[in-house]
N, CA, C and O atoms as a DFTB+ gen file, in Angstrom:
360 C
 N C O
     1  1      71.922      59.424     164.649
     2  2      71.960      60.880     164.630
     3  2      73.145      61.333     163.790
     4  3      74.242      60.790     163.913
     5  1      72.931      62.304     162.956
     6  2      73.973      62.811     162.078
     7  2      74.670      64.008     162.725
     8  3      74.023      64.904     163.268
     9  1      75.996      64.004     162.655
    10  2      76.745      65.131     163.183
    11  2      77.623      65.695     162.085
    12  3      77.912      65.021     161.096
    13  1      78.032      66.902     162.260
    14  2      78.918      67.562     161.300
    15  2      80.349      67.420     161.783
    16  3      81.006      68.411     162.104
    17  1      80.831      66.189     161.835
    18  2      82.188      65.934     162.287
    19  2      82.927      65.104     161.268
    20  3      82.348      64.281     160.559
    21  1      84.217      65.340     161.212
    22  2      85.098      64.579     160.354
    23  2      86.010      63.793     161.276
    24  3      86.598      64.357     162.199
    25  1      86.133      62.486     161.031
    26  2      86.944      61.627     161.892
    27  2      88.024      60.927     161.086
    28  3      87.810      60.522     159.943
    29  1      89.196      60.792     161.712
    30  2      90.306      60.104     161.069
    31  2      91.376      59.836     162.122
    32  3      91.653      60.691     162.964
    33  1      91.971      58.658     162.074
    34  2      93.071      58.315     162.976
    35  2      92.738      58.526     164.456
    36  3      93.594      58.952     165.231
    37  1      91.510      58.232     164.841
    38  2      91.113      58.362     166.235
    39  2      90.847      59.784     166.689
    40  3      90.562      60.010     167.865
    41  1      90.935      60.747     165.781
    42  2      90.643      62.144     166.095
    43  2      89.374      62.543     165.361
    44  3      89.005      61.951     164.348
    45  1      88.722      63.556     165.894
    46  2      87.575      64.108     165.187
    47  2      87.605      65.625     165.315
    48  3      88.182      66.179     166.251
    49  1      86.970      66.280     164.351
    50  2      86.913      67.737     164.361
    51  2      85.546      68.161     163.836
    52  3      85.011      67.565     162.901
    53  1      85.001      69.183     164.443
    54  2      83.688      69.694     164.046
    55  2      83.810      70.472     162.742
    56  3      84.759      71.231     162.545
    57  1      82.844      70.276     161.862
    58  2      82.769      71.034     160.623
    59  2      81.589      71.989     160.683
    60  3      80.509      71.628     161.150
    61  1      81.801      73.203     160.211
    62  2      80.691      74.141     160.046
    63  2      79.759      73.562     158.986
    64  3      80.173      72.715     158.194
    65  1      78.524      74.005     158.966
    66  2      77.530      73.434     158.070
    67  2      77.990      73.451     156.612
    68  3      77.888      72.433     155.927
    69  1      78.484      74.568     156.135
    70  2      78.902      74.657     154.729
    71  2      80.130      73.784     154.462
    72  3      80.244      73.197     153.386
    73  1      81.045      73.693     155.421
    74  2      82.191      72.786     155.285
    75  2      81.691      71.347     155.143
    76  3      82.167      70.590     154.296
    77  1      80.732      70.990     155.979
    78  2      80.160      69.649     155.956
    79  2      79.516      69.351     154.598
    80  3      79.719      68.275     154.035
    81  1      78.750      70.296     154.082
    82  2      78.070      70.100     152.806
    83  2      79.066      69.960     151.658
    84  3      78.867      69.140     150.763
    85  1      80.133      70.751     151.678
    86  2      81.165      70.648     150.637
    87  2      81.848      69.292     150.726
    88  3      82.020      68.612     149.715
    89  1      82.234      68.900     151.925
    90  2      82.932      67.623     152.101
    91  2      82.034      66.462     151.689
    92  3      82.496      65.503     151.072
    93  1      80.764      66.549     152.027
    94  2      79.812      65.497     151.668
    95  2      79.744      65.351     150.143
    96  3      79.768      64.233     149.629
    97  1      79.661      66.456     149.430
    98  2      79.625      66.406     147.966
    99  2      80.894      65.778     147.409
   100  3      80.831      64.942     146.507
   101  1      82.039      66.173     147.938
   102  2      83.307      65.630     147.452
   103  2      83.432      64.142     147.776
   104  3      83.998      63.382     146.989
   105  1      82.914      63.724     148.919
   106  2      83.023      62.322     149.321
   107  2      82.083      61.405     148.531
   108  3      82.402      60.236     148.318
   109  1      80.946      61.915     148.102
   110  2      80.024      61.095     147.316
   111  2      80.646      60.653     146.001
   112  3      80.400      59.542     145.531
   113  1      81.448      61.523     145.414
   114  2      82.083      61.231     144.121
   115  2      83.537      61.689     144.192
   116  3      83.900      62.688     143.571
   117  1      84.372      60.973     144.940
   118  2      85.733      61.451     145.225
   119  2      86.636      61.628     144.012
   120  3      87.537      62.466     144.044
   121  1      86.425      60.878     142.962
   122  2      87.314      60.962     141.808
   123  2      86.756      61.839     140.690
   124  3      87.419      62.060     139.676
   125  1      85.544      62.334     140.879
   126  2      84.917      63.192     139.875
   127  2      85.151      64.647     140.260
   128  3      84.993      65.025     141.420
   129  1      85.526      65.453     139.280
   130  2      85.749      66.875     139.537
   131  2      84.425      67.579     139.799
   132  3      83.454      67.400     139.064
   133  1      84.402      68.377     140.850
   134  2      83.234      69.167     141.200
   135  2      83.614      70.628     141.021
   136  3      84.538      71.114     141.675
   137  1      82.917      71.327     140.149
   138  2      83.259      72.718     139.847
   139  2      82.810      73.653     140.967
   140  3      81.975      73.297     141.799
   141  1      83.384      74.858     140.968
   142  2      82.966      75.867     141.938
   143  2      81.480      76.168     141.777
   144  3      80.756      76.321     142.761
   145  1      81.037      76.251     140.533
   146  2      79.628      76.546     140.271
   147  2      78.728      75.466     140.869
   148  3      77.687      75.781     141.447
   149  1      79.112      74.208     140.737
   150  2      78.336      73.106     141.328
   151  2      78.308      73.228     142.850
   152  3      77.265      73.033     143.475
   153  1      79.458      73.553     143.442
   154  2      79.516      73.717     144.902
   155  2      78.633      74.876     145.346
   156  3      77.888      74.758     146.318
   157  1      78.719      75.998     144.630
   158  2      77.898      77.165     144.991
   159  2      76.418      76.813     144.890
   160  3      75.648      77.112     145.803
   161  1      76.017      76.184     143.796
   162  2      74.598      75.833     143.621
   163  2      74.120      74.852     144.678
   164  3      73.007      74.987     145.188
   165  1      74.945      73.866     145.014
   166  2      74.537      72.844     145.977
   167  2      74.578      73.331     147.418
   168  3      73.693      73.010     148.212
   169  1      75.598      74.102     147.753
   170  2      75.797      74.499     149.157
   171  2      75.111      75.825     149.490
   172  3      74.482      75.951     150.541
   173  1      75.230      76.803     148.609
   174  2      74.656      78.109     148.880
   175  2      73.266      78.272     148.275
   176  3      72.511      79.154     148.685
   177  1      72.922      77.426     147.300
   178  2      71.599      77.465     146.691
   179  2      71.281      78.803     146.054
   180  3      72.067      79.335     145.270
   181  1      70.140      79.333     146.393
   182  2      69.687      80.591     145.797
   183  2      70.351      81.816     146.394
   184  3      70.119      82.935     145.936
   185  1      71.167      81.620     147.403
   186  2      71.882      82.740     148.027
   187  2      73.021      83.148     147.103
   188  3      74.132      82.631     147.221
   189  1      72.762      84.042     146.213
   190  2      73.737      84.415     145.199
   191  2      74.810      85.362     145.726
   192  3      75.592      85.899     144.942
   193  1      74.859      85.574     147.034
   194  2      75.949      86.361     147.608
   195  2      77.235      85.554     147.623
   196  3      78.323      86.108     147.782
   197  1      77.110      84.267     147.460
   198  2      78.281      83.401     147.440
   199  2      79.065      83.650     146.156
   200  3      78.500      83.742     145.067
   201  1      80.362      83.756     146.314
   202  2      81.238      83.985     145.174
   203  2      82.358      82.958     145.199
   204  3      82.504      82.202     146.159
   205  1      83.144      82.942     144.137
   206  2      84.243      81.983     144.047
   207  2      85.139      82.010     145.278
   208  3      85.606      80.963     145.727
   209  1      85.383      83.199     145.827
   210  2      86.265      83.297     146.994
   211  2      85.699      82.567     148.207
   212  3      86.456      82.064     149.037
   213  1      84.373      82.506     148.315
   214  2      83.766      81.754     149.416
   215  2      84.149      80.284     149.324
   216  3      84.510      79.667     150.326
   217  1      84.071      79.730     148.131
   218  2      84.415      78.326     147.931
   219  2      85.885      78.108     148.278
   220  3      86.220      77.158     148.985
   221  1      86.752      78.970     147.792
   222  2      88.180      78.833     148.069
   223  2      88.463      78.909     149.563
   224  3      89.306      78.170     150.072
   225  1      87.773      79.787     150.263
   226  2      87.971      79.913     151.714
   227  2      87.551      78.631     152.431
   228  3      88.276      78.144     153.299
   229  1      86.400      78.084     152.082
   230  2      85.931      76.858     152.735
   231  2      86.803      75.657     152.391
   232  3      87.023      74.791     153.237
   233  1      87.299      75.597     151.164
   234  2      88.227      74.524     150.791
   235  2      89.491      74.646     151.638
   236  3      90.024      73.640     152.104
   237  1      89.967      75.862     151.839
   238  2      91.149      76.083     152.680
   239  2      90.898      75.610     154.110
   240  3      91.755      74.955     154.704
   241  1      89.730      75.937     154.668
   242  2      89.383      75.480     156.021
   243  2      89.400      73.963     156.090
   244  3      89.942      73.383     157.031
   245  1      88.804      73.321     155.087
   246  2      88.746      71.854     155.076
   247  2      90.137      71.241     154.948
   248  3      90.434      70.240     155.599
   249  1      90.979      71.826     154.123
   250  2      92.347      71.309     153.980
   251  2      93.091      71.370     155.307
   252  3      93.804      70.431     155.662
   253  1      92.935      72.459     156.038
   254  2      93.590      72.601     157.347
   255  2      93.068      71.554     158.328
   256  3      93.836      71.004     159.119
   257  1      91.783      71.281     158.279
   258  2      91.207      70.293     159.180
   259  2      91.673      68.881     158.821
   260  3      91.913      68.061     159.707
   261  1      91.800      68.600     157.532
   262  2      92.333      67.297     157.118
   263  2      93.786      67.145     157.568
   264  3      94.191      66.058     157.982
   265  1      94.569      68.209     157.493
   266  2      95.955      68.175     157.986
   267  2      95.992      67.928     159.493
   268  3      96.799      67.136     159.979
   269  1      95.120      68.606     160.222
   270  2      95.048      68.427     161.671
   271  2      94.763      66.969     162.027
   272  3      95.314      66.432     162.988
   273  1      93.893      66.338     161.237
   274  2      93.535      64.938     161.479
   275  2      94.590      63.965     160.969
   276  3      94.485      62.757     161.185
   277  1      95.609      64.494     160.292
   278  2      96.658      63.668     159.675
   279  2      96.050      62.666     158.696
   280  3      96.462      61.508     158.623
   281  1      95.069      63.143     157.956
   282  2      94.381      62.316     156.976
   283  2      95.255      62.080     155.750
   284  3      96.059      62.932     155.372
   285  1      95.088      60.930     155.144
   286  2      95.776      60.635     153.888
   287  2      94.961      61.127     152.693
   288  3      95.361      60.952     151.542
   289  1      93.829      61.737     152.977
   290  2      92.975      62.303     151.940
   291  2      93.218      63.799     151.873
   292  3      93.269      64.485     152.894
   293  1      93.367      64.289     150.655
   294  2      93.537      65.724     150.449
   295  2      92.538      66.201     149.396
   296  3      92.015      65.415     148.607
   297  1      92.292      67.494     149.408
   298  2      91.425      68.093     148.397
   299  2      92.341      68.710     147.344
   300  3      93.129      69.612     147.630
   301  1      92.217      68.206     146.134
   302  2      93.027      68.693     145.016
   303  2      92.181      69.573     144.119
   304  3      90.965      69.409     144.024
   305  1      92.844      70.504     143.466
   306  2      92.156      71.392     142.522
   307  2      92.817      71.282     141.160
   308  3      94.038      71.169     141.047
   309  1      92.004      71.318     140.155
   310  2      92.486      71.507     138.794
   311  2      91.943      72.877     138.407
   312  3      90.740      73.058     138.215
   313  1      92.848      73.824     138.298
   314  2      92.460      75.216     138.064
   315  2      91.446      75.340     136.934
   316  3      91.570      74.733     135.870
   317  1      90.432      76.160     137.221
   318  2      89.356      76.483     136.278
   319  2      88.490      75.283     135.897
   320  3      87.656      75.376     134.997
   321  1      88.693      74.137     136.595
   322  2      87.881      72.957     136.302
   323  2      87.109      72.533     137.544
   324  3      85.880      72.490     137.514
   325  1      87.809      72.215     138.645
   326  2      87.098      71.811     139.839
   327  2      87.972      71.134     140.872
   328  3      89.197      71.095     140.756
   329  1      87.308      70.599     141.889
   330  2      87.949      69.976     143.043
   331  2      87.608      68.497     143.085
   332  3      86.561      68.072     142.595
   333  1      88.513      67.712     143.682
   334  2      88.240      66.309     143.927
   335  2      89.114      65.842     145.101
   336  3      90.075      66.506     145.488
   337  1      88.749      64.689     145.647
   338  2      89.528      64.125     146.745
   339  2      90.605      63.211     146.176
   340  3      90.405      62.539     145.164
   341  1      91.737      63.202     146.845
   342  2      92.837      62.326     146.425
   343  2      93.400      61.642     147.659
   344  3      93.643      62.276     148.685
   345  1      93.603      60.337     147.539
   346  2      94.152      59.533     148.620
   347  2      95.634      59.318     148.372
   348  3      96.051      58.921     147.284
   349  1      96.421      59.589     149.406
   350  2      97.863      59.367     149.307
   351  2      98.254      58.274     150.286
   352  3      97.969      58.373     151.479
   353  1      98.902      57.238     149.789
   354  2      99.295      56.123     150.648
   355  2     100.673      56.367     151.270
   356  3     101.189      55.513     151.990
   357  1     101.252      57.498     151.000
   358  2     102.590      57.795     151.510
   359  2     102.594      58.163     152.960
   360  3     103.652      58.439     153.524
């Protein structure tokens, strides 16, 4: 059974559906930049009410959840290009 949860360091946190879909896309290709347009098309589909600010808000939610889990993975942005996951061994 598939759940919308993120787990790390023995902790887990529930992800909203759109958070889950964004994280799934980033995890499939962690080192490849994913643009806002790609995220909007994949996650929101034909619902064109989604705007750049929606993506930024969901990325912010995910970053907070990764911090809560004390994950060594972070979501990085390259302005005007896209998002990708980055692992920090520190």
